[in-house]
N, C-alpha and C positions, 0 to 999 in steps of 0.2 A: 613611697615619699609622702610624708605628711604635710598637711596644709594649714596655714595660719593666717588670719587677718589681724593686723595691728592698726587700730585707729590712732591717727597722729603718729604714725611710725616714721616720720621723715626727719624729725628734728628732736633735740634734747634727750629725755629719757626714752622716748619712743624710738629714736634711731638706734639706741643701744639695745633695746628689745628686738628690734628688727635685725640687728647684726647677730645677736645671740641665736635667734631661731634660724637664720640663714646659715650660720656656721654649723648648726647642728643638722643640717640637711633638709630643712623644711623649704617648701615653696611658700613664699610670703607675699600677701597683698598689703601694701601700704595704703591706707585710706586716709586721705587728708584733702584739704582744699587745693593744694598745689604741690607739684613734684619737686622735692628739695634736692633731687639728684642721687638719692641713696640707691635707687635701682640700678643707676649706671655704675655706681661703685661696687655693688655687690654681685652684678651679673644677671643672667636670664631668668633665674629662679625667683627674682624679686621684681614685682610690677607695681607701679602706682596706678590707683583708680581714684579719681576725683570723688570727694564726698564732703557734704556739709552735715557734720555730725549733729547739728542742731535741727535737722529736718528728717523726719521719719521716712519720707518719700525719697529723699536722696540716699538715705542709708539703705533702703530696700533696693534701690536701683544699683548701688554698689555691691551689695550682696549677690544679685543676680549675675552682674559682670564677673564677680570673683568666682562663683560656682562654674560660671560658663568656662573660665580659664583653668581652673584648679580640678573641676570635677566634684568638689565637696569641701567641707570645712571640718577640720579636727579641733582647732584651737581658735578662740576669738580672745584678743587682748584688748580690752577697752582702756586705751591710754589717752585718748584726746581729752585735753583739759585746759582750763583757763584759770589763772590765780590773780589776786589783786586785793589790796587792802583798802577799806574806806571806814570812816567812823559811822556809827548807827545813824546819825542825823544827816550824813551825806549820801546815804544809799537811796538811789532812785530805782524806779521799776525797770528802767533799761538795764542798769547794772545787775539787778537781782535776776532778770530774765536771761541776761547772757551767761551768768555764772551757772544758774541751774539748768539751762537748756544744754550747755556745753558738757558740764560735769555729771549731772544726774540724768536728765532726759535722754542725752545721747547714749550713756551707758545702758540704759533700760531698752531703748528701741533698737540699739545694735544687737543686744542680746536677743531680743524678740524676733528680729529679722533673720538671725543666724540659726536659731533654734531648730527649724525644720531640717536643716542640713547637718546637724550634728548627730553623729551616730552614738551608740550606747556607751562609747568611751570618750565622748566629747568633753572639752574643757573650756570653761570661761575663767579668764584672770582679769580682775578689775585693778586698774592702778588707782588707789585712793591716796591717802596722805595721813600722817600722824595728826593732822588737823581733823581727821575723822574720828579721832579718839579722845581729843581734849580741845577745849576752846582757847582762843587767845584774842587779845585786844585788836580792835579795827579789822577783824577778820571774820565777823559773824556770818556773812553770806557764804564764803568759801567753806567754813566749817559747817554750815548747814548742808552744803552740797556733799561734802565728803562723808559726813555722818550718814546722809542719805545712801551714799554708794556703799558703805558698809552694812547698812540695813538690808539693801537690795541684794547684796551678796549673800547674806545669811538666809534671807527669804528664798532666794532662788536655789540655794543648796538644799534646803528642805523640800522645795517643790519639785526639783528636777532630779534629786538623787535617786528616787525609785527607778528612773529611766537610765541610770548608770552615768549621768552627766555631772561632773564636778565643777564646783564654783568656789574660787578663792579671791581674796584681795590682797595686794601688797601695799603697805603703808609707809613710804619714805618720808624721812624728815628732810631737810634742805638738801637737794643735790645740785651741784653747781652746773647750771645750763645758761645758755644766753638769756632765755626767757626769765629764769629766776632772778639773775643779775639784774636785768632791767626793771623787774617788778620790785626788787628790793630798794630801788632808787626813789620809789614813790615817797612823797613826804610823810604819809602816816604809816608806812611800813616799819617793821621792827627796828631797823638801824637809826631811824629818826634823824636822818641826815648825816650820820656817821659814815665814814668810808665803808663801803659794803664788804670788801675783803677784810678789813679789820674786824668788822661785826661778825663775820662768819668765823674767823679764826678765834675770836673770843668765845662765841657760841660753842664751837667744837671743844675748846679748852676747858669750859666750865660746866657744859651740860651732857656731853657725850662720854660715856664710860671708856670708850676707846680713844678718846681725845682726838677724834677726826670725825668727818662726815662721810656718808656713803658715796660711792661713785655710781654713775648711770650703768656701767657695765654689771655692777653688783645687783642692781634692780633686775636687769635683764636676766642674769644668772638665775635669780629666785623665780622669775616668771617662767623660764625654761624648765626648772625643776618641777614647778607646780603643774605644768603641762605634761610632765613625763610619767611612765609608769612607776617610777620610783616613789611618786607621791600619790599612788593609787588609793590609799586610805585617808587622804587629806581633802576635806571639803568644808565649807562654811567658815573657813578661817580669814581673818584679817591680820596679816603678818607684818609687824614692824620691821623696816629696814632703816635703822636709825642709829647704829653704833652704840646702843644703850642709853639713848636720850630718855626713853620711857620704858624701862624694864617691865615687863608683864609676864 
């Protein structure tokens, strides 16, 4: 049985990633601040371990507990993230620090903590965003954090590749989760006060080649593929999951 750690794996996209790995027979640690109940849903092969992803000390303690339970780590999915929109003039240091600490610092230090436990076929999958490929208004801090995640992904792939470790990122566009729906209601978010459901339907209809938006389980499936032997030649890639919003 293979072992995976999914940061932020209890809610939203993270929960779908946890479900995908669990269904594939993995033992999974859900690393997050609180237990969302997904281990109870999925059974004994899924366990929650408390972790503050903005704290390297907390991350290291989580990894020690995870390895103590699982015996090792085959896959790390850096999913924990925070999103929010603000105009440049309204960005303060606290907002900057929260965004970068959660999205970029957490990704880096979780990878660092897991690295000694990954074998020669270890895999890291970073959940980035289409915002890591292109900028958008009122979104400079989030874009900075996700461009950083993509840069770290490519650098890790080059550095760790000689040891056999593969590192990739997935870059979703909007995926309907409770967190996204709440964030899109912010006054300076893209809907601009428009009904969020109408905004997403309009975006899908005009921006996505498939005229729809991706689902969380589709992101989970890609993460699982990237962790599998079928993707043994794939590393250093930041793969869009966007139904054709940004063809590349």
